[in-house]
C-alpha positions as CSV (number, residue, x, y, z in Angstrom):
1,M,28.2,-23.5,-9.5
2,S,31.2,-25.4,-8.0
3,L,34.7,-23.0,-7.6
4,P,37.4,-24.4,-10.0
5,Y,38.8,-27.5,-8.9
6,E,36.5,-27.3,-5.7
7,T,36.1,-31.5,-5.8
8,F,39.6,-31.9,-6.4
9,P,41.0,-33.7,-3.2
10,H,44.5,-33.1,-4.4
11,L,46.0,-30.4,-6.6
12,T,49.1,-30.4,-8.9
13,D,51.2,-27.6,-8.9
14,D,49.6,-27.3,-12.8
15,D,46.2,-27.7,-10.9
16,L,47.1,-24.4,-8.5
17,A,48.5,-22.8,-11.1
18,E,45.2,-22.5,-13.2
19,V,43.2,-22.1,-10.4
20,E,45.4,-18.8,-9.4
21,R,45.0,-17.6,-13.3
22,I,40.9,-18.3,-13.0
23,Q,40.5,-17.1,-9.8
24,G,42.1,-13.3,-10.3
25,R,45.5,-14.1,-9.0
26,V,43.4,-15.2,-5.1
27,L,44.0,-18.0,-3.6
28,A,42.3,-19.6,-0.5
29,M,44.5,-21.7,2.1
30,G,42.1,-24.7,1.6
31,Q,44.0,-25.0,-2.3
32,L,47.6,-24.3,-0.7
33,V,47.1,-27.3,1.4
34,R,45.0,-29.5,-1.0
35,A,48.8,-28.6,-3.1
36,G,51.1,-29.8,-0.4
37,R,51.3,-26.5,0.9
38,S,51.8,-25.9,4.6
39,E,49.6,-23.6,6.5
40,R,52.5,-21.6,7.1
41,Y,52.9,-21.2,3.3
42,G,50.7,-18.2,2.3
43,R,51.5,-16.3,5.8
44,S,55.2,-16.4,5.3
45,R,54.4,-14.6,1.6
46,V,52.3,-12.0,3.3
47,E,55.0,-11.2,5.6
48,S,57.9,-11.1,3.1
49,G,55.6,-8.7,1.0
50,R,55.1,-10.8,-1.7
51,W,51.4,-11.7,-1.1
52,Q,48.5,-9.8,0.7
53,Q,46.1,-11.2,2.9
54,L,42.6,-9.4,2.5
55,Y,40.7,-12.0,4.6
56,R,41.9,-15.0,7.2
57,G,42.8,-17.7,4.9
58,T,42.6,-15.8,1.5
59,Y,45.6,-14.9,-0.5
60,V,46.2,-12.1,-3.3
61,T,49.4,-13.5,-5.0
62,H,50.6,-9.9,-5.8
63,A,51.6,-6.7,-3.7
64,G,49.5,-4.6,-6.1
65,P,46.6,-2.8,-6.5
66,V,43.6,-4.7,-5.4
67,S,41.0,-4.7,-8.5
68,F,36.9,-5.0,-7.7
69,E,37.0,-8.1,-9.1
70,T,39.8,-9.6,-7.2
71,R,38.0,-8.5,-3.7
72,C,35.1,-10.4,-5.4
73,W,37.1,-13.6,-5.3
74,A,38.5,-13.0,-2.3
75,A,35.2,-12.4,-0.5
76,L,33.7,-15.5,-2.3
77,L,36.7,-17.8,-1.0
78,A,36.2,-16.4,2.6
79,V,32.9,-17.1,2.8
80,G,33.1,-20.6,1.1
81,P,31.5,-23.2,-1.0
82,G,28.3,-22.9,-2.2
83,S,28.2,-18.6,-2.6
84,A,27.3,-16.6,-5.4
85,L,27.8,-12.9,-5.7
86,A,24.3,-11.0,-5.4
87,G,22.7,-7.9,-5.4
88,E,24.6,-4.4,-6.3
89,T,28.2,-6.4,-6.5
90,A,26.6,-8.6,-9.1
91,A,24.6,-5.9,-11.0
92,Y,28.0,-4.3,-11.4
93,L,30.1,-7.1,-12.8
94,Q,26.9,-7.3,-15.1
95,R,27.0,-4.1,-16.4
96,L,23.5,-3.4,-15.2
97,Q,25.0,-0.7,-13.1
98,T,28.2,1.3,-13.4
99,V,29.8,2.0,-10.5
100,P,31.2,-0.6,-8.1
101,P,29.5,-1.2,-4.7
102,A,31.2,0.0,-1.3
103,E,30.1,-3.3,-0.1
104,I,30.8,-6.4,-1.9
105,E,27.4,-8.9,-1.1
106,V,27.5,-12.6,-1.2
107,V,24.6,-15.2,-1.0
108,V,24.8,-18.4,0.3
109,P,22.1,-21.2,1.4
110,R,20.5,-20.9,4.8
111,S,21.2,-24.9,5.4
112,R,25.3,-23.9,5.6
113,R,26.7,-21.1,8.1
114,A,28.9,-18.6,6.8
115,R,32.4,-18.3,8.1
116,G,32.3,-15.0,10.3
117,R,32.2,-11.7,9.9
118,L,34.3,-10.4,6.9
119,P,35.1,-6.4,6.7
120,G,33.5,-5.0,3.3
121,V,31.4,-7.7,2.5
122,R,27.7,-8.4,3.2
123,V,27.0,-11.9,3.5
124,R,22.9,-12.8,3.6
125,S,21.4,-16.2,3.7
126,T,18.3,-17.5,1.6
127,R,16.0,-20.5,1.9
128,A,16.3,-21.0,-2.0
129,R,18.8,-22.5,-4.1
130,V,21.8,-20.4,-4.5
131,R,21.8,-20.2,-8.5
132,A,25.3,-18.9,-10.1
133,V,26.7,-18.2,-13.6
134,D,30.0,-17.0,-14.7
135,L,33.2,-16.7,-12.8
136,P,33.3,-15.3,-10.1
137,P,30.3,-17.0,-9.4
138,R,27.2,-14.2,-9.3
139,T,23.6,-14.7,-9.7
140,P,22.0,-15.0,-12.9
141,I,21.1,-11.5,-14.4
142,A,17.3,-12.0,-13.9
143,V,18.1,-13.2,-10.2
144,T,19.9,-10.1,-9.6
145,T,17.5,-7.7,-11.2
146,L,14.7,-9.0,-9.1
147,D,16.6,-8.8,-6.1
148,L,17.4,-5.3,-6.5
149,V,13.6,-4.3,-7.4
150,G,12.8,-5.8,-4.2
151,R,14.9,-2.9,-2.5
152,A,13.6,-0.1,-4.9
153,S,11.9,2.5,-3.3
154,S,10.4,4.2,-6.4
155,T,8.6,3.3,-9.3
156,D,11.5,4.7,-11.3
157,E,14.1,3.0,-9.7
158,V,11.9,-0.3,-10.9
159,V,11.5,0.9,-14.3
160,S,15.4,1.6,-14.4
161,T,16.6,-1.8,-12.8
162,V,14.1,-3.7,-15.5
163,T,15.1,-1.6,-18.3
164,A,19.0,-1.9,-18.2
165,A,17.8,-5.9,-17.5
166,V,16.1,-6.3,-20.7
167,R,18.9,-4.3,-22.7
168,R,21.6,-6.6,-21.3
169,Q,19.7,-9.6,-22.2
170,G,17.9,-8.6,-25.1
171,G,14.4,-9.7,-24.0
172,Q,12.2,-10.1,-21.0
173,L,11.3,-14.0,-21.0
174,A,14.2,-15.2,-18.2
175,L,12.9,-12.0,-16.0
176,R,9.3,-13.3,-16.2
177,N,10.3,-16.6,-15.8
178,E,12.0,-15.6,-12.6
179,L,9.3,-13.4,-11.5
180,E,7.0,-16.7,-12.1
181,R,9.4,-18.7,-10.0
182,R,9.0,-15.9,-7.0
183,H,5.8,-16.3,-4.6
184,R,6.7,-13.1,-2.7
185,T,8.2,-10.0,-5.1
186,R,7.5,-6.4,-4.1
187,H,6.1,-4.0,-7.0
188,R,4.5,-7.6,-8.4
189,D,1.8,-5.8,-10.3
190,L,4.3,-2.9,-12.3
191,L,6.7,-6.1,-12.6
192,T,3.6,-7.7,-14.4
193,D,3.0,-5.2,-16.6
194,L,6.7,-4.6,-17.5
195,L,6.8,-8.0,-18.4
196,S,4.3,-8.4,-20.2
197,P,4.7,-10.5,-23.4
198,A,4.4,-7.8,-26.5
199,A,1.6,-10.0,-28.0
200,E,-0.8,-9.4,-25.0
201,G,0.3,-6.1,-24.0
202,I,3.3,-4.6,-23.1
203,E,1.9,-1.7,-25.0
204,S,-1.8,-2.3,-23.8
205,A,-0.9,-2.3,-20.4
206,L,1.3,1.1,-21.1
207,E,-1.8,2.4,-22.6
208,H,-4.1,1.3,-19.8
209,R,-2.1,2.9,-17.6
210,F,-1.8,6.1,-19.4
211,D,-5.6,6.3,-19.7
212,R,-6.2,5.4,-15.7
213,D,-3.7,7.1,-13.7
214,V,-2.7,10.1,-16.3
215,L,-6.4,10.8,-17.9
216,R,-8.8,9.4,-15.8
217,A,-7.0,10.3,-12.5
218,H,-6.8,14.1,-13.1
219,G,-10.0,14.8,-15.1
220,L,-8.7,15.1,-18.5
221,P,-10.6,14.5,-21.8
222,R,-10.6,10.9,-22.8
223,M,-9.5,10.3,-26.3
224,T,-9.4,7.8,-29.0
225,R,-6.9,4.6,-28.8
226,Q,-5.0,2.7,-31.2
227,Q,-6.0,4.8,-34.5
228,R,-4.3,4.7,-37.8
229,Q,-3.4,7.7,-39.9
230,V,-2.0,7.7,-43.4
231,V,0.8,10.6,-43.5
232,Q,2.7,11.1,-47.0
233,G,1.2,7.3,-47.8
234,V,2.6,5.8,-44.7
235,L,0.2,3.9,-42.5
236,I,0.9,5.6,-38.9
237,R,-0.3,4.2,-35.7
238,A,-0.8,6.5,-32.5
239,D,-1.5,5.0,-29.7
240,V,-3.7,7.8,-28.2
241,V,-5.4,10.7,-30.5
242,S,-7.3,13.9,-29.4
243,E,-8.4,15.1,-32.7
244,E,-10.5,17.5,-31.2
245,F,-7.5,19.4,-29.8
246,A,-4.5,18.3,-32.4
247,V,-2.3,16.3,-29.8
248,R,-1.1,12.7,-30.8
249,F,0.6,10.5,-28.1
250,E,3.0,7.3,-28.7
251,L,3.5,5.2,-25.8
252,D,6.8,3.0,-26.5
253,G,6.8,0.2,-24.1
254,R,9.7,-1.4,-25.6
255,L,12.4,-1.1,-22.7
256,H,15.6,-1.2,-24.7
257,R,14.4,1.0,-27.5
258,D,16.0,4.4,-28.2
259,K,13.9,7.2,-30.1
260,T,15.2,7.1,-33.7
261,D,15.6,9.3,-36.6
262,A,12.3,7.5,-38.4
263,D,10.5,8.9,-35.1
264,V,11.7,12.3,-35.8
265,W,10.9,12.7,-39.1
266,R,7.4,10.9,-38.5
267,D,6.6,13.3,-35.9
268,N,7.9,16.6,-38.2
269,A,5.4,15.2,-40.5
270,M,2.5,15.2,-38.7
271,V,3.2,18.7,-37.4
272,L,3.5,20.0,-41.3
273,E,0.5,17.9,-42.8
274,R,-2.0,17.9,-39.5
275,G,-0.6,20.7,-37.2
276,E,-0.8,17.8,-34.6
277,R,1.5,17.9,-31.7
278,T,3.2,14.4,-30.8
279,L,4.2,13.8,-27.2
280,R,5.8,10.5,-26.7
281,Y,6.2,8.6,-23.5
282,R,7.8,5.4,-21.7
283,W,7.1,3.6,-18.8
284,R,9.3,5.8,-16.6
285,H,6.9,8.6,-17.5
286,I,3.3,6.8,-17.3
287,A,4.3,4.7,-14.1
288,G,6.9,6.7,-12.3
289,T,5.7,10.6,-12.8
290,P,2.2,10.2,-13.9
291,C,0.9,13.6,-12.5
292,R,3.9,15.4,-13.8
293,T,3.2,13.9,-17.4
294,A,-0.7,14.6,-16.5
295,R,0.6,18.5,-16.3
296,Q,2.4,18.4,-19.8
297,V,-0.8,16.6,-21.6
298,E,-2.6,19.5,-19.9
299,R,-0.8,22.0,-21.9
300,A,-0.8,20.7,-24.9
301,L,-4.6,20.2,-24.6
302,Q,-4.8,23.4,-23.5
303,K,-2.7,24.8,-26.8
304,G,-5.1,22.9,-29.0
305,G,-8.2,24.9,-27.5
306,W,-9.1,23.1,-24.5
307,A,-10.6,25.3,-21.7
308,G,-10.3,22.9,-18.8
309,R,-8.1,22.4,-16.4
310,L,-6.6,19.3,-14.6
311,R,-7.4,18.2,-11.2
312,A,-5.4,16.5,-8.3
313,C,-5.5,12.9,-8.3
314,G,-5.2,12.7,-4.6
315,E,-3.7,14.5,-1.5
316,A,-0.1,13.7,-3.0
317,C,-0.7,14.8,-6.4
318,S,2.1,16.9,-7.3
319,T,-0.1,19.0,-10.1
């Protein structure tokens, strides 16, 4: 997307005032010149203490504290047309993260050379078309999310990042579409499972991983999947059940859902009526910490009478 009035060869005083308002009281020298000001105009205001200069040719039109968003605008104007905020900077503005990054990240098309090095700004280039939304221009949430996932060092970090994006967007479609656009993506298998259409299987994918990475990998007993039971006149589905050892497992693959009061009442009903323990796991428990989850499953089974012990799934197994 273009910056405000970017294509206007000349700016009126009203235009300049509107640009200043939109850009959080930040102006570039080029915008001042297009409004008939001299190149000396901005510098004189900085020297008089009325304005501030964050980067060469970029001015904050007040002398007070500079907000994070103001710094973002100044960085974009200093880098030049076609740029967008990206990475953790975009994530903070999109409320995917709660702490602003120390460094502002800006992405530019590889076809255009960035304007030198800027203190506190990381400029990266990309072969892909730079897509931007909102103001100050930033990468769309789906792009931001997969960029961050590409830097993630752990499964838990991937799940946390995707969970925040799904909550923010209210669904997975945009993320799924962005994943399909990308030929190379780190953690692609996990992302594919996380973003599976609900009808196919974000639940079934989670069940598969629970069976493979938690139960079978650690030598735990096989169990019944997708069992339906009637409790207090209500049909209840349990994703995985061990009737022999009186343990139920519910695998919650919905990334944006929290445990509700109804879930608690249902768990209590199962304990009172059937004497079964209910353990609930989500993506971070199964994909992120399968060994720790296996230890908890082992304890639940042993309380129900299982005499066995789990086995390590490999040399790095934390059990």
